C-alpha positions in Angstrom: 133.5 100.1 97.8 135.5 97.4 96.8 134.0 93.6 96.7 137.5 92.0 97.5 136.7 88.8 99.3 135.1 89.1 102.8 136.8 86.5 105.5 138.3 84.5 102.7 135.3 83.9 100.6 134.0 85.8 97.8 131.5 88.7 98.3 127.8 87.4 97.6 124.9 89.2 96.0 121.6 87.0 96.6 118.6 87.5 94.2 115.4 86.6 96.5 112.4 86.7 93.8 110.9 83.7 92.4 110.2 85.6 89.2 114.0 86.4 88.8 115.6 86.5 85.3 119.2 85.6 86.7 120.7 86.1 83.1 119.5 89.8 83.0 120.8 90.3 86.6 124.2 88.7 85.8 124.6 90.7 82.6 123.8 94.1 84.5 126.2 93.0 87.1 128.8 92.0 84.4 128.6 95.6 82.8 129.4 97.2 86.4 132.1 95.0 88.1 134.1 92.1 87.2 132.4 88.8 87.8 135.4 87.2 89.6 134.8 89.6 92.4 131.1 88.4 93.2 129.4 85.4 93.5 125.4 85.8 92.1 123.1 83.2 93.9 119.3 83.0 93.6 117.5 82.3 96.9 113.9 81.4 98.0 114.1 83.4 101.3 116.0 86.6 102.8 119.4 84.9 103.5 121.3 85.6 106.4 125.2 85.7 107.7 128.6 87.7 106.5 129.6 88.0 103.2 126.3 89.4 101.4 126.8 92.9 100.2 123.9 93.2 97.6 120.4 91.9 97.9 117.7 92.1 95.1 114.3 91.6 96.6 111.1 90.9 94.7 107.5 91.8 96.3 106.9 88.0 97.1 109.9 87.9 99.6 109.1 90.3 102.6 112.3 91.6 104.4 112.3 93.0 108.0 114.4 95.0 110.0 115.2 91.9 112.0 116.8 90.7 108.7 119.1 93.6 108.3 120.6 92.8 111.6 121.6 89.8 110.3 123.3 91.0 107.2 126.4 92.9 108.5 128.4 93.3 105.2 124.9 94.3 103.3 125.6 97.6 101.3 122.5 97.7 98.8 118.8 96.5 98.6 117.7 96.4 95.0 113.8 96.3 95.0 113.2 94.5 91.6 109.4 96.1 91.5 107.9 99.7 91.5 106.7 99.3 94.9 109.0 98.9 98.0 106.5 98.6 101.0 107.9 94.9 101.4 111.3 96.3 102.6 112.3 98.0 105.8 113.1 101.4 104.0 113.9 103.6 107.0 115.9 100.8 108.7 118.0 100.3 106.0 118.6 103.9 105.6 119.5 104.2 109.3 122.0 101.2 109.0 124.0 102.6 106.0 122.2 100.7 103.2 121.1 102.0 99.9 117.6 100.9 98.8 116.5 101.1 95.1 113.7 100.4 93.3 112.7 99.5 89.6 110.3 101.9 89.3 109.3 102.7 85.5 110.3 99.3 84.3 106.4 98.5 83.5 104.7 101.8 83.2 103.2 101.1 79.5 102.3 97.6 80.7 100.4 98.7 83.8 98.7 101.7 81.9 97.9 99.4 79.1 96.4 96.9 81.5 94.4 99.6 83.3 93.0 100.7 80.3 91.9 97.0 79.2 90.3 96.5 82.3 88.5 99.8 82.6 87.3 99.7 78.7 86.2 96.3 79.3 84.1 97.1 82.4 82.6 100.0 80.3 81.9 97.8 77.3 81.2 94.7 79.5 83.2 92.3 77.5 83.7 89.9 80.3 80.1 89.8 81.3 79.0 89.2 77.8 81.5 86.3 77.3 80.3 84.6 80.6 76.4 85.2 79.5 77.0 83.6 76.0 78.8 80.7 77.7 75.7 80.1 79.9 73.3 80.1 77.2 72.4 83.9 77.7 72.1 86.3 74.5 71.0 89.4 75.6 72.9 92.7 75.2 70.7 94.6 77.4 71.3 92.6 80.5 75.0 94.3 80.5 74.1 97.2 78.8 77.5 98.1 77.4 78.6 102.0 77.6 79.9 104.4 75.3 83.4 105.2 76.0 83.8 108.5 74.5 82.3 111.0 77.4 82.8 109.0 80.2 84.6 110.5 83.0 87.7 108.9 84.0 89.3 110.0 87.4 92.7 108.6 88.6 93.7 108.3 92.4 97.4 109.1 92.1 99.3 110.8 89.3 102.3 109.4 89.0 104.0 107.6 85.8 101.6 105.1 85.3 98.5 107.3 85.7 99.7 110.0 83.6 100.0 107.3 80.7 96.7 106.1 81.5 95.7 109.8 81.2 97.0 110.1 77.9 95.5 106.7 76.5 92.2 107.8 78.1 92.3 111.1 76.6 92.9 109.7 73.1 89.3 107.6 73.4 87.7 111.2 74.1 87.4 110.4 77.9 87.6 113.6 80.0 90.3 112.8 82.9 90.7 114.1 86.3 93.0 113.4 88.9 93.8 113.7 92.6 97.3 113.6 94.0 98.4 115.9 96.9 101.8 114.9 96.5 102.1 116.5 92.8 102.7 119.7 91.8 99.8 121.2 89.9 101.9 122.3 86.6 102.3 118.6 86.1 98.5 118.1 85.8 98.6 121.3 83.6 101.2 119.8 81.3 99.2 116.4 80.8 96.0 118.3 80.0 94.3 116.6 83.1 92.1 118.3 85.7 93.3 118.8 89.0 91.1 118.2 92.0 92.0 119.0 95.3 89.8 116.7 97.1 89.5 113.1 96.9 85.6 112.9 97.4 85.1 115.4 94.9 87.1 113.6 92.4 85.2 110.4 93.1 81.7 112.1 93.0 82.5 113.7 89.4 83.9 110.7 87.7 82.2 107.4 86.0 85.4 105.2 86.3 88.0 105.7 89.0 91.3 103.7 88.8 94.0 103.5 91.8 97.6 104.1 91.1 99.3 105.1 94.5 101.5 103.4 96.8 100.7 101.5 99.7 101.6 103.4 102.9 100.1 103.8 106.7 98.2 106.7 105.2 96.7 104.9 102.1 95.7 101.6 103.7 92.0 101.3 103.3 91.8 104.7 101.6 89.1 103.9 99.7 86.4 102.5 101.9 82.5 102.8 102.4 82.4 106.7 102.5 84.7 107.0 99.1 82.7 104.4 97.3 79.4 106.3 98.5 80.5 109.2 96.9 81.0 107.7 93.5 77.6 108.1 91.1 75.4 105.3 91.3 76.4 102.7 88.5 80.1 103.5 88.1 83.1 101.5 88.2 86.5 100.9 89.9 89.8 99.4 88.6 92.7 98.7 91.3 96.1 98.0 89.5 98.0 99.4 93.0 97.7 97.2 95.9 94.8 95.3 97.5 95.1 96.9 101.0 94.3 100.4 99.7 91.1 99.3 99.0 88.5 98.0 101.8 87.0 94.7 100.1 84.1 94.6 102.7 82.9 98.2 101.6 83.6 97.1 98.0 81.5 94.0 98.3 78.6 96.1 99.7 79.1 98.6 97.1 78.6 96.0 94.6 75.9 94.4 96.0 73.6 97.5 96.5 74.3 98.5 92.7 76.3 101.7 94.2 78.9 100.3 91.8 78.1 98.5 88.7 81.8 96.8 88.4 85.1 96.6 89.3 88.4 95.0 87.9 90.9 94.2 90.6 94.5 93.2 89.5 95.8 93.1 93.1 94.3 91.7 96.4 95.0 91.9 100.1 96.0 88.2 100.1 97.7 86.9 96.9 96.9 84.5 95.9 93.5 84.2 97.4 92.4 80.9 99.4 89.6 79.2 98.0 87.3 80.8 100.4 88.4 84.4 99.9 85.4 86.3 99.6 87.0 88.1 96.9 86.4 85.2 94.6 82.7 85.5 94.8 82.4 89.1 94.4 79.8 90.1 91.9 80.6 92.0 88.7 84.0 92.0 89.2 86.9 90.9 86.6 90.1 89.7 88.7 93.6 89.0 87.5 96.7 87.5 89.0 98.6 90.9 89.8 99.5 90.7 86.0 99.3 94.3 85.1 103.2 94.6 85.0 104.0 92.0 82.9 105.6 91.6 79.5 108.5 89.5 78.6 110.5 93.0 78.0 109.2 94.5 81.3 110.5 91.5 83.2 114.0 91.4 81.9 114.0 95.4 82.4 113.0 94.9 86.2 116.1 92.7 86.8 118.5 94.6 84.6 117.8 97.8 86.4 118.0 96.1 89.9 121.3 94.3 88.7 122.5 97.7 87.5 121.8 99.4 90.8 123.6 96.9 92.9 126.6 97.0 90.5 126.9 100.8 90.5 126.8 100.5 94.6 129.4 97.9 94.9 131.8 99.8 92.2 131.6 103.1 94.4 128.8 104.9 92.2 125.2 106.2 92.7 122.4 104.0 91.7 119.6 105.0 89.6 115.9 104.5 91.2 117.2 105.6 94.6 114.4 105.3 97.3 116.7 105.7 100.3 120.1 107.0 100.4 122.0 105.8 103.4 122.4 108.2 106.3 125.8 107.1 106.6 128.5 104.7 104.6 129.0 101.3 106.4 132.4 100.5 107.2 134.0 97.2 106.1 
């Protein structure tokens, strides 16, 4: 597709993401198509109207099918994150629009963060810090646990989970994983025990981390029954999406001692309101959806999204395809 002027005005690319690295996007676009042919704007919400041919969307800016109907010239939606549950993928496909993601831009960062949260729970580093600051000097109240030999279970076995598996194995932790969408040979190659049933995975591990996308099938995947299947005194880490975990069930499991602790980098509502029950969960470490972050990862996410938009607008096939259009939109 050419990016010639539409209706006498330059074609526009809109960047709807409050964390945006505008320069990274501009540089990636400049490598793909002449700057004179396109205008790049940063916006606070999904824009509407003719002339917008490319849209970069962050997870903090949800997009609906109704938005698509008001973007008659749109050719590509580039999600600046790994997850794409905040954009109407199937509606875009049906409308002749490419959808891409920046999956992989923060694999190492999220894996590192997962390991830090998991090891921190096992060793009780946050609880010990809180104790000392409140005047308590007692190692047996928290009872830090030995890392080597602790069984780590992975719910999901994509890029990030495989990186976590490699790190955990380096600490002499036996690793198991459940992911019905991943072929058995990928588990074998990684040296990870494949468990065919989620309940069996949960029952056979001391620490579980969640690494699956949010879909209608995975919402509240980890609820009361699943938490009850875990060994008494075990731990949970969520670096995926808050809605995958039933927080009422988590509260009950922590209160009863079924779980000894949890670390949550994602919550159902972000940021949480002052009265959000998540803020009062016992034995829990809360982070502000920070697992993805490093300066390098931030630049990479926007560079990849910008390159995807540039590829489509210059007539090529983008990387990171989530949905290929069912047809090509006519100019």
